[in-house]
C-alpha positions in Angstrom: 0.1 -0.1 0.1 2.7 2.0 0.8 3.9 1.6 -2.6 0.7 2.9 -4.7 0.8 6.3 -2.4 4.7 7.1 -3.5 3.4 6.8 -7.2 0.5 9.5 -7.3 1.6 12.9 -8.2 1.1 15.9 -5.7 -0.7 18.6 -6.8 0.3 22.1 -5.7 -1.0 25.5 -6.6 1.4 28.8 -7.2 2.9 30.2 -4.4 1.9 33.7 -3.4 5.1 35.1 -4.2 4.8 33.5 -7.6 1.6 35.6 -8.1 2.5 38.7 -6.6 6.0 38.5 -9.0 2.9 37.8 -12.5 1.1 40.5 -11.3 4.0 43.1 -11.3 5.3 42.0 -14.4 1.8 42.0 -16.2 1.5 46.0 -14.6 4.8 46.9 -16.0 3.9 45.3 -19.5 0.7 47.3 -19.3 2.1 50.7 -18.3 4.4 50.7 -21.3 1.7 49.1 -23.4 -1.4 51.2 -23.3 0.3 54.8 -23.7 1.2 53.2 -27.6 -2.3 52.5 -28.5 -3.5 55.7 -27.0 -1.4 58.5 -27.8 -0.7 59.8 -31.4 2.0 57.4 -32.6 5.2 58.2 -33.7 4.5 56.4 -36.9 1.3 58.9 -37.1 3.0 62.0 -36.8 5.8 61.1 -39.0 3.0 60.4 -41.7 1.6 64.0 -41.2 5.2 65.7 -41.8 5.9 63.2 -44.9 2.2 64.6 -46.1 3.2 67.9 -45.2 6.3 67.9 -47.2 4.8 66.1 -50.3 2.2 68.7 -50.4 4.5 71.8 -50.2 6.8 70.5 -52.3 4.2 69.3 -55.0 3.3 73.5 -54.8 6.2 74.6 -55.7 6.6 72.2 -58.7 3.6 73.3 -60.0 4.3 76.8 -59.8 7.1 76.7 -61.8 6.2 79.1 -64.8 2.6 79.7 -63.7 1.3 82.2 -61.1 -1.3 81.8 -58.1 0.1 78.5 -57.0 -0.4 77.7 -53.4 -0.4 75.4 -50.5 -3.0 75.3 -48.1 -4.1 73.5 -44.4 -7.7 73.8 -43.1 -8.6 72.8 -39.9 -11.7 70.7 -40.3 -13.7 68.4 -37.9 -11.1 65.9 -36.5 -9.0 66.4 -39.8 -6.3 68.5 -41.2 -6.9 68.8 -45.1 -3.6 69.7 -47.2 -4.7 71.1 -50.2 -2.4 72.2 -54.0 -4.6 75.3 -55.2 -4.1 77.0 -58.6 -6.2 80.2 -57.9 -9.4 78.4 -56.9 -9.2 74.6 -58.4 -7.8 72.1 -56.1 -4.6 70.4 -58.6 -4.5 67.4 -55.0 -5.6 67.6 -51.6 -5.3 65.4 -48.5 -7.0 64.7 -45.7 -5.2 63.2 -42.1 -6.8 62.3 -38.5 -5.8 65.6 -36.5 -6.6 63.5 -33.4 -3.5 64.4 -31.2 -1.5 66.3 -33.7 -0.8 69.9 -32.8 -0.2 72.0 -35.8 1.5 74.9 -35.1 2.7 77.6 -37.7 5.0 80.1 -37.3 5.8 83.2 -39.8 9.6 83.2 -39.2 12.3 80.1 -38.5 13.6 80.9 -35.0 17.3 80.8 -34.0 17.1 78.8 -31.2 14.9 76.1 -33.8 12.2 75.4 -30.5 8.5 74.7 -31.5 6.2 77.3 -30.0 9.0 79.6 -29.1 7.8 82.9 -29.9 4.2 85.2 -30.3 4.3 84.6 -34.5 3.1 80.9 -33.6 -0.4 80.3 -34.0 -1.4 76.9 -32.0 -4.7 76.6 -33.3 -4.5 76.7 -37.1 -7.8 77.2 -38.9 -6.4 78.5 -42.4 -2.9 78.9 -43.6 -1.6 79.3 -46.9 1.8 79.4 -48.7 2.0 81.0 -52.0 4.6 80.5 -54.6 5.6 82.7 -57.7 6.9 81.5 -61.3 10.0 80.6 -60.4 9.0 78.7 -57.3 10.0 81.0 -54.5 7.9 81.6 -51.5 6.1 85.1 -52.4 3.7 85.2 -49.5 2.8 83.6 -46.3 -0.9 83.8 -44.5 -1.6 82.5 -41.5 -4.9 82.6 -39.8 -4.5 85.5 -37.0 -1.3 86.6 -38.5 -2.3 87.6 -41.8 -0.8 87.9 -45.3 2.7 88.5 -45.0 5.1 89.1 -47.9 8.2 87.5 -48.3 11.5 89.8 -47.8 15.2 89.8 -48.1 15.3 89.4 -44.4 12.3 86.8 -44.1 14.1 83.6 -42.8 11.0 81.3 -44.1 8.0 79.3 -42.2 7.9 76.7 -39.9 5.5 74.2 -39.1 5.3 72.1 -35.9 4.0 69.0 -35.0 3.3 68.1 -31.3 6.0 70.9 -30.2 8.6 68.5 -31.3 11.9 70.2 -33.4 12.6 66.3 -34.8 9.0 66.9 -36.7 9.2 70.3 -38.1 8.5 71.0 -41.4 10.4 74.0 -42.9 10.4 76.3 -45.5 12.8 78.3 -46.9 11.9 82.1 -48.9 13.7 80.0 -51.8 10.6 77.9 -51.4 12.5 74.7 -50.4 10.6 72.3 -48.2 12.5 70.5 -45.8 12.1 68.2 -42.5 13.7 68.1 -38.8 16.1 70.9 -37.7 15.0 74.5 -39.5 18.6 76.0 -38.4 20.3 77.8 -41.8 
């Protein structure tokens, strides 16, 4: 009888320490993973930066040899709309969700190279327009709240910031060249 009792497997559960370790590890994983699903992802912000660059470069290219070509940004209900216009005719348009992505525009590129560093930034962009001349240069800049500005020799360019992050800036030089990242010249 003693031999058959020894052959039976002993059933054991988890100890309290093992359960606490598992709960702590699950909490750490949740703390790391949840913000990636709830906030704007780096991919979404980088995609918006790419869409801005594409639209501005398209407008500059369309302006070569023509007049009255502009790039506009309009805020819609939960979206940003980027359009390339020839007068009132739409040459191209793209809509992206604006959820979690803050768009700021400035009338000059800041030497300190920070987003939202000065009073000429408009954090509630409702309308924004860059107009190019027939040589592809930036001719005028119009930001809601700031008004129409003609590009002059002292004008440094335009910065469009996403989420207060310099790495996601889109810079437009007076020559109309659009590039992403740090706006230092």
